[in-house]
N, C-alpha and C positions, 0 to 999 in steps of 0.2 A: 323140604318137609321131612323125608325120611332121615336125613342127617339130623335133625332137630330132635326126632323120636329117638335115635340111637343114642344121641348124647343124654337126653332125659333118662332113659332106660338104664343107662350106666353110670350116670353121675348124680341123678338127683332123686331117683325113685328109692323110697325106703322099703327095705325088705324085712319083715318080721323074723324070718328064718335066719337071717344075718345079723340078729341082736340090733335091728334098727339101723343098721348101716346101708349104705348103697353098695352095689356090687364092687365099684372100684375102691371105696373106702375098705370094704372087707378085705379085699385082695392085698392092699398095702398094709393092713393091721395084721393079716395072717403072715405075711412076709417078715414084718418087724419083730414078731414074737419069736420066730424060729431062729 
């Protein structure tokens, strides 16, 4: 149950402050820009 929530939180949840990206997507995008 907790594993599912953590997976959702990091991979599927959309964050307005991250330009509509999930935290994982934002992390990879920010690394590819630099």
